[in-house]
PDB file of N, CA, C and O in Angstrom:
ATOM      1  N   UNK A   1       7.126 -12.365  50.077  1.00  0.00           N
ATOM      2  CA  UNK A   1       5.787 -11.817  50.211  1.00  0.00           C
ATOM      3  C   UNK A   1       5.821 -10.486  50.962  1.00  0.00           C
ATOM      4  O   UNK A   1       4.999  -9.604  50.714  1.00  0.00           O
ATOM      5  N   UNK A   2       6.773 -10.349  51.877  1.00  0.00           N
ATOM      6  CA  UNK A   2       6.878  -9.096  52.618  1.00  0.00           C
ATOM      7  C   UNK A   2       7.192  -7.939  51.674  1.00  0.00           C
ATOM      8  O   UNK A   2       6.723  -6.819  51.878  1.00  0.00           O
ATOM      9  N   UNK A   3       7.990  -8.215  50.639  1.00  0.00           N
ATOM     10  CA  UNK A   3       8.352  -7.166  49.694  1.00  0.00           C
ATOM     11  C   UNK A   3       7.138  -6.673  48.916  1.00  0.00           C
ATOM     12  O   UNK A   3       6.996  -5.474  48.677  1.00  0.00           O
ATOM     13  N   UNK A   4       6.270  -7.589  48.525  1.00  0.00           N
ATOM     14  CA  UNK A   4       5.055  -7.217  47.805  1.00  0.00           C
ATOM     15  C   UNK A   4       4.148  -6.365  48.689  1.00  0.00           C
ATOM     16  O   UNK A   4       3.627  -5.344  48.238  1.00  0.00           O
ATOM     17  N   UNK A   5       3.958  -6.768  49.926  1.00  0.00           N
ATOM     18  CA  UNK A   5       3.117  -6.007  50.847  1.00  0.00           C
ATOM     19  C   UNK A   5       3.720  -4.629  51.102  1.00  0.00           C
ATOM     20  O   UNK A   5       2.995  -3.637  51.171  1.00  0.00           O
ATOM     21  N   UNK A   6       5.035  -4.563  51.242  1.00  0.00           N
ATOM     22  CA  UNK A   6       5.690  -3.273  51.458  1.00  0.00           C
ATOM     23  C   UNK A   6       5.493  -2.357  50.249  1.00  0.00           C
ATOM     24  O   UNK A   6       5.228  -1.166  50.413  1.00  0.00           O
ATOM     25  N   UNK A   7       5.618  -2.897  49.051  1.00  0.00           N
ATOM     26  CA  UNK A   7       5.443  -2.096  47.837  1.00  0.00           C
ATOM     27  C   UNK A   7       4.021  -1.546  47.736  1.00  0.00           C
ATOM     28  O   UNK A   7       3.826  -0.406  47.316  1.00  0.00           O
ATOM     29  N   UNK A   8       3.043  -2.341  48.114  1.00  0.00           N
ATOM     30  CA  UNK A   8       1.649  -1.884  48.074  1.00  0.00           C
ATOM     31  C   UNK A   8       1.432  -0.779  49.105  1.00  0.00           C
ATOM     32  O   UNK A   8       0.859   0.265  48.796  1.00  0.00           O
ATOM     33  N   UNK A   9       1.896  -1.019  50.333  1.00  0.00           N
ATOM     34  CA  UNK A   9       1.692  -0.054  51.412  1.00  0.00           C
ATOM     35  C   UNK A   9       2.437   1.245  51.140  1.00  0.00           C
ATOM     36  O   UNK A   9       1.945   2.327  51.459  1.00  0.00           O
ATOM     37  N   UNK A  10       3.616   1.139  50.554  1.00  0.00           N
ATOM     38  CA  UNK A  10       4.434   2.317  50.272  1.00  0.00           C
ATOM     39  C   UNK A  10       3.704   3.290  49.344  1.00  0.00           C
ATOM     40  O   UNK A  10       3.853   4.504  49.480  1.00  0.00           O
ATOM     41  N   UNK A  11       2.934   2.775  48.425  1.00  0.00           N
ATOM     42  CA  UNK A  11       2.191   3.623  47.504  1.00  0.00           C
ATOM     43  C   UNK A  11       0.970   4.282  48.115  1.00  0.00           C
ATOM     44  O   UNK A  11       0.416   5.218  47.539  1.00  0.00           O
ATOM     45  N   UNK A  12       0.544   3.802  49.275  1.00  0.00           N
ATOM     46  CA  UNK A  12      -0.671   4.323  49.890  1.00  0.00           C
ATOM     47  C   UNK A  12      -0.434   5.357  50.983  1.00  0.00           C
ATOM     48  O   UNK A  12      -1.238   6.273  51.156  1.00  0.00           O
ATOM     49  N   UNK A  13       0.661   5.216  51.718  1.00  0.00           N
ATOM     50  CA  UNK A  13       0.855   6.026  52.917  1.00  0.00           C
ATOM     51  C   UNK A  13       1.703   7.265  52.644  1.00  0.00           C
ATOM     52  O   UNK A  13       2.436   7.329  51.657  1.00  0.00           O
ATOM     53  N   UNK A  14       1.588   8.248  53.536  1.00  0.00           N
ATOM     54  CA  UNK A  14       2.397   9.463  53.438  1.00  0.00           C
ATOM     55  C   UNK A  14       3.717   9.280  54.184  1.00  0.00           C
ATOM     56  O   UNK A  14       4.758   9.751  53.726  1.00  0.00           O
ATOM     57  N   UNK A  15       3.680   8.598  55.332  1.00  0.00           N
ATOM     58  CA  UNK A  15       4.878   8.394  56.156  1.00  0.00           C
ATOM     59  C   UNK A  15       5.437   6.997  55.875  1.00  0.00           C
ATOM     60  O   UNK A  15       5.072   6.028  56.540  1.00  0.00           O
ATOM     61  N   UNK A  16       6.318   6.907  54.892  1.00  0.00           N
ATOM     62  CA  UNK A  16       6.858   5.610  54.483  1.00  0.00           C
ATOM     63  C   UNK A  16       7.791   5.003  55.525  1.00  0.00           C
ATOM     64  O   UNK A  16       8.001   3.790  55.533  1.00  0.00           O
ATOM     65  N   UNK A  17       8.358   5.840  56.412  1.00  0.00           N
ATOM     66  CA  UNK A  17       9.259   5.344  57.446  1.00  0.00           C
ATOM     67  C   UNK A  17       8.518   4.593  58.547  1.00  0.00           C
ATOM     68  O   UNK A  17       9.137   3.836  59.294  1.00  0.00           O
ATOM     69  N   UNK A  18       7.211   4.788  58.662  1.00  0.00           N
ATOM     70  CA  UNK A  18       6.430   4.157  59.724  1.00  0.00           C
ATOM     71  C   UNK A  18       5.919   2.768  59.333  1.00  0.00           C
ATOM     72  O   UNK A  18       5.304   2.093  60.159  1.00  0.00           O
ATOM     73  N   UNK A  19       6.152   2.331  58.115  1.00  0.00           N
ATOM     74  CA  UNK A  19       5.672   1.020  57.676  1.00  0.00           C
ATOM     75  C   UNK A  19       6.490  -0.074  58.353  1.00  0.00           C
ATOM     76  O   UNK A  19       7.717  -0.103  58.254  1.00  0.00           O
ATOM     77  N   UNK A  20       5.798  -0.962  59.034  1.00  0.00           N
ATOM     78  CA  UNK A  20       6.443  -2.121  59.640  1.00  0.00           C
ATOM     79  C   UNK A  20       5.656  -3.366  59.259  1.00  0.00           C
ATOM     80  O   UNK A  20       4.428  -3.386  59.337  1.00  0.00           O
ATOM     81  N   UNK A  21       6.375  -4.398  58.847  1.00  0.00           N
ATOM     82  CA  UNK A  21       5.741  -5.661  58.479  1.00  0.00           C
ATOM     83  C   UNK A  21       6.422  -6.766  59.262  1.00  0.00           C
ATOM     84  O   UNK A  21       7.638  -6.942  59.185  1.00  0.00           O
ATOM     85  N   UNK A  22       5.626  -7.508  60.015  1.00  0.00           N
ATOM     86  CA  UNK A  22       6.159  -8.659  60.735  1.00  0.00           C
ATOM     87  C   UNK A  22       5.498  -9.911  60.183  1.00  0.00           C
ATOM     88  O   UNK A  22       4.330  -9.897  59.796  1.00  0.00           O
ATOM     89  N   UNK A  23       6.255 -10.979  60.153  1.00  0.00           N
ATOM     90  CA  UNK A  23       5.784 -12.234  59.577  1.00  0.00           C
ATOM     91  C   UNK A  23       5.800 -13.321  60.643  1.00  0.00           C
ATOM     92  O   UNK A  23       6.800 -13.510  61.335  1.00  0.00           O
ATOM     93  N   UNK A  24       4.696 -14.025  60.767  1.00  0.00           N
ATOM     94  CA  UNK A  24       4.613 -15.146  61.690  1.00  0.00           C
ATOM     95  C   UNK A  24       4.970 -16.431  60.954  1.00  0.00           C
ATOM     96  O   UNK A  24       4.879 -16.510  59.729  1.00  0.00           O
ATOM     97  N   UNK A  25       5.371 -17.419  61.715  1.00  0.00           N
ATOM     98  CA  UNK A  25       5.627 -18.734  61.135  1.00  0.00           C
ATOM     99  C   UNK A  25       4.309 -19.333  60.655  1.00  0.00           C
ATOM    100  O   UNK A  25       3.255 -19.012  61.202  1.00  0.00           O
ATOM    101  N   UNK A  26       4.350 -20.197  59.645  1.00  0.00           N
ATOM    102  CA  UNK A  26       3.106 -20.821  59.162  1.00  0.00           C
ATOM    103  C   UNK A  26       2.415 -21.597  60.277  1.00  0.00           C
ATOM    104  O   UNK A  26       3.067 -22.298  61.052  1.00  0.00           O
ATOM    105  N   UNK A  27       1.095 -21.469  60.354  1.00  0.00           N
ATOM    106  CA  UNK A  27       0.343 -22.206  61.372  1.00  0.00           C
ATOM    107  C   UNK A  27       0.096 -23.634  60.899  1.00  0.00           C
ATOM    108  O   UNK A  27       0.646 -24.062  59.884  1.00  0.00           O
ATOM    109  N   UNK A  28      -0.727 -24.362  61.631  1.00  0.00           N
ATOM    110  CA  UNK A  28      -0.948 -25.777  61.304  1.00  0.00           C
ATOM    111  C   UNK A  28      -1.601 -25.990  59.940  1.00  0.00           C
ATOM    112  O   UNK A  28      -1.512 -27.074  59.364  1.00  0.00           O
ATOM    113  N   UNK A  29      -2.258 -24.948  59.429  1.00  0.00           N
ATOM    114  CA  UNK A  29      -2.878 -25.046  58.101  1.00  0.00           C
ATOM    115  C   UNK A  29      -1.934 -24.542  57.003  1.00  0.00           C
ATOM    116  O   UNK A  29      -2.292 -24.577  55.826  1.00  0.00           O
ATOM    117  N   UNK A  30      -0.746 -24.079  57.368  1.00  0.00           N
ATOM    118  CA  UNK A  30       0.216 -23.592  56.401  1.00  0.00           C
ATOM    119  C   UNK A  30       0.027 -22.144  55.999  1.00  0.00           C
ATOM    120  O   UNK A  30       0.591 -21.701  54.999  1.00  0.00           O
ATOM    121  N   UNK A  31      -0.763 -21.396  56.769  1.00  0.00           N
ATOM    122  CA  UNK A  31      -1.033 -19.996  56.443  1.00  0.00           C
ATOM    123  C   UNK A  31       0.009 -19.103  57.127  1.00  0.00           C
ATOM    124  O   UNK A  31       0.213 -19.186  58.338  1.00  0.00           O
ATOM    125  N   UNK A  32       0.656 -18.259  56.341  1.00  0.00           N
ATOM    126  CA  UNK A  32       1.613 -17.286  56.857  1.00  0.00           C
ATOM    127  C   UNK A  32       0.858 -15.990  57.114  1.00  0.00           C
ATOM    128  O   UNK A  32       0.212 -15.457  56.212  1.00  0.00           O
ATOM    129  N   UNK A  33       0.937 -15.479  58.348  1.00  0.00           N
ATOM    130  CA  UNK A  33       0.244 -14.237  58.699  1.00  0.00           C
ATOM    131  C   UNK A  33       1.244 -13.091  58.674  1.00  0.00           C
ATOM    132  O   UNK A  33       2.277 -13.131  59.343  1.00  0.00           O
ATOM    133  N   UNK A  34       0.916 -12.066  57.887  1.00  0.00           N
ATOM    134  CA  UNK A  34       1.730 -10.853  57.815  1.00  0.00           C
ATOM    135  C   UNK A  34       0.981  -9.737  58.533  1.00  0.00           C
ATOM    136  O   UNK A  34      -0.190  -9.489  58.245  1.00  0.00           O
ATOM    137  N   UNK A  35       1.649  -9.062  59.464  1.00  0.00           N
ATOM    138  CA  UNK A  35       1.062  -7.949  60.204  1.00  0.00           C
ATOM    139  C   UNK A  35       1.616  -6.654  59.638  1.00  0.00           C
ATOM    140  O   UNK A  35       2.826  -6.429  59.655  1.00  0.00           O
ATOM    141  N   UNK A  36       0.728  -5.803  59.137  1.00  0.00           N
ATOM    142  CA  UNK A  36       1.106  -4.512  58.571  1.00  0.00           C
ATOM    143  C   UNK A  36       0.771  -3.428  59.584  1.00  0.00           C
ATOM    144  O   UNK A  36      -0.373  -3.310  60.025  1.00  0.00           O
ATOM    145  N   UNK A  37       1.783  -2.631  59.953  1.00  0.00           N
ATOM    146  CA  UNK A  37       1.581  -1.524  60.874  1.00  0.00           C
ATOM    147  C   UNK A  37       2.020  -0.243  60.179  1.00  0.00           C
ATOM    148  O   UNK A  37       3.116  -0.168  59.624  1.00  0.00           O
ATOM    149  N   UNK A  38       1.149   0.764  60.216  1.00  0.00           N
ATOM    150  CA  UNK A  38       1.458   2.058  59.619  1.00  0.00           C
ATOM    151  C   UNK A  38       1.194   3.146  60.654  1.00  0.00           C
ATOM    152  O   UNK A  38       0.662   2.871  61.729  1.00  0.00           O
ATOM    153  N   UNK A  39       1.565   4.373  60.328  1.00  0.00           N
ATOM    154  CA  UNK A  39       1.324   5.502  61.222  1.00  0.00           C
ATOM    155  C   UNK A  39      -0.190   5.679  61.414  1.00  0.00           C
ATOM    156  O   UNK A  39      -0.971   5.416  60.500  1.00  0.00           O
ATOM    157  N   UNK A  40      -0.597   6.127  62.608  1.00  0.00           N
ATOM    158  CA  UNK A  40      -2.048   6.292  62.866  1.00  0.00           C
ATOM    159  C   UNK A  40      -2.760   7.188  61.853  1.00  0.00           C
ATOM    160  O   UNK A  40      -3.915   6.937  61.508  1.00  0.00           O
ATOM    161  N   UNK A  41      -2.078   8.231  61.376  1.00  0.00           N
ATOM    162  CA  UNK A  41      -2.733   9.125  60.414  1.00  0.00           C
ATOM    163  C   UNK A  41      -2.869   8.503  59.025  1.00  0.00           C
ATOM    164  O   UNK A  41      -3.641   8.998  58.204  1.00  0.00           O
ATOM    165  N   UNK A  42      -2.129   7.424  58.749  1.00  0.00           N
ATOM    166  CA  UNK A  42      -2.231   6.733  57.468  1.00  0.00           C
ATOM    167  C   UNK A  42      -3.169   5.526  57.513  1.00  0.00           C
ATOM    168  O   UNK A  42      -3.412   4.890  56.488  1.00  0.00           O
ATOM    169  N   UNK A  43      -3.685   5.218  58.673  1.00  0.00           N
ATOM    170  CA  UNK A  43      -4.527   4.033  58.823  1.00  0.00           C
ATOM    171  C   UNK A  43      -5.756   4.092  57.919  1.00  0.00           C
ATOM    172  O   UNK A  43      -6.139   3.079  57.335  1.00  0.00           O
ATOM    173  N   UNK A  44      -6.372   5.258  57.799  1.00  0.00           N
ATOM    174  CA  UNK A  44      -7.544   5.415  56.939  1.00  0.00           C
ATOM    175  C   UNK A  44      -7.238   5.179  55.477  1.00  0.00           C
ATOM    176  O   UNK A  44      -8.073   4.654  54.741  1.00  0.00           O
ATOM    177  N   UNK A  45      -6.052   5.560  55.053  1.00  0.00           N
ATOM    178  CA  UNK A  45      -5.653   5.345  53.657  1.00  0.00           C
ATOM    179  C   UNK A  45      -5.453   3.872  53.356  1.00  0.00           C
ATOM    180  O   UNK A  45      -5.740   3.419  52.248  1.00  0.00           O
ATOM    181  N   UNK A  46      -4.964   3.124  54.328  1.00  0.00           N
ATOM    182  CA  UNK A  46      -4.702   1.699  54.116  1.00  0.00           C
ATOM    183  C   UNK A  46      -5.995   0.893  54.185  1.00  0.00           C
ATOM    184  O   UNK A  46      -6.163  -0.083  53.453  1.00  0.00           O
ATOM    185  N   UNK A  47      -6.906   1.300  55.061  1.00  0.00           N
ATOM    186  CA  UNK A  47      -8.163   0.556  55.203  1.00  0.00           C
ATOM    187  C   UNK A  47      -9.157   0.955  54.126  1.00  0.00           C
ATOM    188  O   UNK A  47      -9.802   0.090  53.534  1.00  0.00           O
ATOM    189  N   UNK A  48      -9.293   2.245  53.861  1.00  0.00           N
ATOM    190  CA  UNK A  48     -10.207   2.714  52.828  1.00  0.00           C
ATOM    191  C   UNK A  48     -11.648   2.764  53.292  1.00  0.00           C
ATOM    192  O   UNK A  48     -11.977   2.310  54.388  1.00  0.00           O
ATOM    193  N   UNK A  49     -12.489   3.310  52.463  1.00  0.00           N
ATOM    194  CA  UNK A  49     -13.907   3.395  52.800  1.00  0.00           C
ATOM    195  C   UNK A  49     -14.512   2.008  52.838  1.00  0.00           C
ATOM    196  O   UNK A  49     -14.408   1.242  51.880  1.00  0.00           O
ATOM    197  N   UNK A  50     -15.147   1.695  53.960  1.00  0.00           N
ATOM    198  CA  UNK A  50     -15.787   0.405  54.192  1.00  0.00           C
ATOM    199  C   UNK A  50     -14.826  -0.761  53.978  1.00  0.00           C
ATOM    200  O   UNK A  50     -15.253  -1.869  53.654  1.00  0.00           O
ATOM    201  N   UNK A  51     -13.514  -0.508  54.160  1.00  0.00           N
ATOM    202  CA  UNK A  51     -12.525  -1.580  54.079  1.00  0.00           C
ATOM    203  C   UNK A  51     -12.204  -2.047  52.673  1.00  0.00           C
ATOM    204  O   UNK A  51     -11.655  -3.133  52.491  1.00  0.00           O
ATOM    205  N   UNK A  52     -12.533  -1.252  51.691  1.00  0.00           N
ATOM    206  CA  UNK A  52     -12.325  -1.683  50.301  1.00  0.00           C
ATOM    207  C   UNK A  52     -10.851  -1.843  49.950  1.00  0.00           C
ATOM    208  O   UNK A  52     -10.472  -2.812  49.292  1.00  0.00           O
ATOM    209  N   UNK A  53     -10.018  -0.903  50.384  1.00  0.00           N
ATOM    210  CA  UNK A  53      -8.593  -0.991  50.056  1.00  0.00           C
ATOM    211  C   UNK A  53      -7.960  -2.155  50.801  1.00  0.00           C
ATOM    212  O   UNK A  53      -7.139  -2.877  50.234  1.00  0.00           O
ATOM    213  N   UNK A  54      -8.330  -2.350  52.066  1.00  0.00           N
ATOM    214  CA  UNK A  54      -7.804  -3.473  52.840  1.00  0.00           C
ATOM    215  C   UNK A  54      -8.180  -4.799  52.176  1.00  0.00           C
ATOM    216  O   UNK A  54      -7.363  -5.718  52.108  1.00  0.00           O
ATOM    217  N   UNK A  55      -9.392  -4.890  51.700  1.00  0.00           N
ATOM    218  CA  UNK A  55      -9.843  -6.108  51.017  1.00  0.00           C
ATOM    219  C   UNK A  55      -9.055  -6.324  49.730  1.00  0.00           C
ATOM    220  O   UNK A  55      -8.690  -7.454  49.404  1.00  0.00           O
ATOM    221  N   UNK A  56      -8.794  -5.241  48.996  1.00  0.00           N
ATOM    222  CA  UNK A  56      -8.025  -5.340  47.756  1.00  0.00           C
ATOM    223  C   UNK A  56      -6.582  -5.768  48.041  1.00  0.00           C
ATOM    224  O   UNK A  56      -6.011  -6.568  47.300  1.00  0.00           O
ATOM    225  N   UNK A  57      -5.998  -5.232  49.115  1.00  0.00           N
ATOM    226  CA  UNK A  57      -4.636  -5.630  49.495  1.00  0.00           C
ATOM    227  C   UNK A  57      -4.597  -7.123  49.786  1.00  0.00           C
ATOM    228  O   UNK A  57      -3.697  -7.824  49.326  1.00  0.00           O
ATOM    229  N   UNK A  58      -5.565  -7.608  50.544  1.00  0.00           N
ATOM    230  CA  UNK A  58      -5.611  -9.036  50.886  1.00  0.00           C
ATOM    231  C   UNK A  58      -5.785  -9.899  49.637  1.00  0.00           C
ATOM    232  O   UNK A  58      -5.193 -10.974  49.540  1.00  0.00           O
ATOM    233  N   UNK A  59      -6.591  -9.437  48.685  1.00  0.00           N
ATOM    234  CA  UNK A  59      -6.813 -10.183  47.451  1.00  0.00           C
ATOM    235  C   UNK A  59      -5.533 -10.275  46.629  1.00  0.00           C
ATOM    236  O   UNK A  59      -5.191 -11.345  46.126  1.00  0.00           O
ATOM    237  N   UNK A  60      -4.825  -9.156  46.492  1.00  0.00           N
ATOM    238  CA  UNK A  60      -3.569  -9.148  45.732  1.00  0.00           C
ATOM    239  C   UNK A  60      -2.536 -10.043  46.408  1.00  0.00           C
ATOM    240  O   UNK A  60      -1.808 -10.769  45.731  1.00  0.00           O
ATOM    241  N   UNK A  61      -2.470  -9.996  47.728  1.00  0.00           N
ATOM    242  CA  UNK A  61      -1.504 -10.815  48.458  1.00  0.00           C
ATOM    243  C   UNK A  61      -1.823 -12.310  48.307  1.00  0.00           C
ATOM    244  O   UNK A  61      -0.916 -13.127  48.153  1.00  0.00           O
ATOM    245  N   UNK A  62      -3.107 -12.659  48.352  1.00  0.00           N
ATOM    246  CA  UNK A  62      -3.480 -14.072  48.153  1.00  0.00           C
ATOM    247  C   UNK A  62      -3.123 -14.536  46.753  1.00  0.00           C
ATOM    248  O   UNK A  62      -2.661 -15.662  46.570  1.00  0.00           O
ATOM    249  N   UNK A  63      -3.334 -13.675  45.760  1.00  0.00           N
ATOM    250  CA  UNK A  63      -3.006 -14.032  44.377  1.00  0.00           C
ATOM    251  C   UNK A  63      -1.502 -14.200  44.211  1.00  0.00           C
ATOM    252  O   UNK A  63      -1.052 -15.136  43.550  1.00  0.00           O
ATOM    253  N   UNK A  64      -0.725 -13.308  44.799  1.00  0.00           N
ATOM    254  CA  UNK A  64       0.730 -13.419  44.723  1.00  0.00           C
ATOM    255  C   UNK A  64       1.241 -14.659  45.435  1.00  0.00           C
ATOM    256  O   UNK A  64       2.176 -15.308  44.968  1.00  0.00           O
ATOM    257  N   UNK A  65       0.633 -14.985  46.557  1.00  0.00           N
ATOM    258  CA  UNK A  65       1.033 -16.175  47.314  1.00  0.00           C
ATOM    259  C   UNK A  65       0.673 -17.444  46.556  1.00  0.00           C
ATOM    260  O   UNK A  65       1.411 -18.427  46.613  1.00  0.00           O
ATOM    261  N   UNK A  66      -0.441 -17.434  45.855  1.00  0.00           N
ATOM    262  CA  UNK A  66      -0.865 -18.615  45.110  1.00  0.00           C
ATOM    263  C   UNK A  66       0.127 -18.941  43.996  1.00  0.00           C
ATOM    264  O   UNK A  66       0.307 -20.107  43.646  1.00  0.00           O
ATOM    265  N   UNK A  67       0.765 -17.925  43.445  1.00  0.00           N
ATOM    266  CA  UNK A  67       1.770 -18.162  42.393  1.00  0.00           C
ATOM    267  C   UNK A  67       2.983 -18.901  42.943  1.00  0.00           C
ATOM    268  O   UNK A  67       3.688 -19.586  42.202  1.00  0.00           O
ATOM    269  N   UNK A  68       3.223 -18.760  44.250  1.00  0.00           N
ATOM    270  CA  UNK A  68       4.357 -19.424  44.888  1.00  0.00           C
ATOM    271  C   UNK A  68       3.920 -20.613  45.736  1.00  0.00           C
ATOM    272  O   UNK A  68       4.691 -21.120  46.551  1.00  0.00           O
ATOM    273  N   UNK A  69       2.695 -21.048  45.543  1.00  0.00           N
ATOM    274  CA  UNK A  69       2.106 -22.163  46.294  1.00  0.00           C
ATOM    275  C   UNK A  69       2.160 -21.941  47.798  1.00  0.00           C
ATOM    276  O   UNK A  69       2.506 -22.845  48.558  1.00  0.00           O
ATOM    277  N   UNK A  70       1.814 -20.731  48.219  1.00  0.00           N
ATOM    278  CA  UNK A  70       1.767 -20.371  49.628  1.00  0.00           C
ATOM    279  C   UNK A  70       0.354 -19.900  49.976  1.00  0.00           C
ATOM    280  O   UNK A  70      -0.460 -19.625  49.095  1.00  0.00           O
ATOM    281  N   UNK A  71       0.083 -19.816  51.273  1.00  0.00           N
ATOM    282  CA  UNK A  71      -1.164 -19.226  51.756  1.00  0.00           C
ATOM    283  C   UNK A  71      -0.775 -18.083  52.666  1.00  0.00           C
ATOM    284  O   UNK A  71       0.044 -18.244  53.570  1.00  0.00           O
ATOM    285  N   UNK A  72      -1.374 -16.914  52.419  1.00  0.00           N
ATOM    286  CA  UNK A  72      -1.017 -15.718  53.171  1.00  0.00           C
ATOM    287  C   UNK A  72      -2.283 -15.028  53.680  1.00  0.00           C
ATOM    288  O   UNK A  72      -3.293 -14.946  52.981  1.00  0.00           O
ATOM    289  N   UNK A  73      -2.200 -14.540  54.901  1.00  0.00           N
ATOM    290  CA  UNK A  73      -3.252 -13.692  55.469  1.00  0.00           C
ATOM    291  C   UNK A  73      -2.602 -12.388  55.903  1.00  0.00           C
ATOM    292  O   UNK A  73      -1.483 -12.388  56.416  1.00  0.00           O
ATOM    293  N   UNK A  74      -3.304 -11.271  55.696  1.00  0.00           N
ATOM    294  CA  UNK A  74      -2.773  -9.958  56.061  1.00  0.00           C
ATOM    295  C   UNK A  74      -3.626  -9.378  57.173  1.00  0.00           C
ATOM    296  O   UNK A  74      -4.848  -9.285  57.056  1.00  0.00           O
ATOM    297  N   UNK A  75      -2.964  -8.988  58.256  1.00  0.00           N
ATOM    298  CA  UNK A  75      -3.621  -8.313  59.374  1.00  0.00           C
ATOM    299  C   UNK A  75      -3.114  -6.877  59.396  1.00  0.00           C
ATOM    300  O   UNK A  75      -1.905  -6.648  59.350  1.00  0.00           O
ATOM    301  N   UNK A  76      -4.021  -5.910  59.466  1.00  0.00           N
ATOM    302  CA  UNK A  76      -3.638  -4.509  59.527  1.00  0.00           C
ATOM    303  C   UNK A  76      -3.802  -4.055  60.956  1.00  0.00           C
ATOM    304  O   UNK A  76      -4.911  -3.997  61.487  1.00  0.00           O
ATOM    305  N   UNK A  77      -2.670  -3.732  61.577  1.00  0.00           N
ATOM    306  CA  UNK A  77      -2.670  -3.330  62.988  1.00  0.00           C
ATOM    307  C   UNK A  77      -2.514  -1.834  63.124  1.00  0.00           C
ATOM    308  O   UNK A  77      -2.492  -1.315  64.240  1.00  0.00           O
TER     309      UNK A  77
END
């Protein structure tokens, strides 16, 4: 799942070297939390107007996780 999130973020940001993704262990509900960190100047590109891009990223990640019978949440830090 980290690879999918990295591929999405890589297409959005200008500074590809600043992309960091950390993964937490599944919580009691089985949800894996992925933390996406990008350069401060790229934060607007990842979040988008009124959070539309961030919402789309979360939707794609949930769909990809569902194919593997996983639950994923994305936090943008």
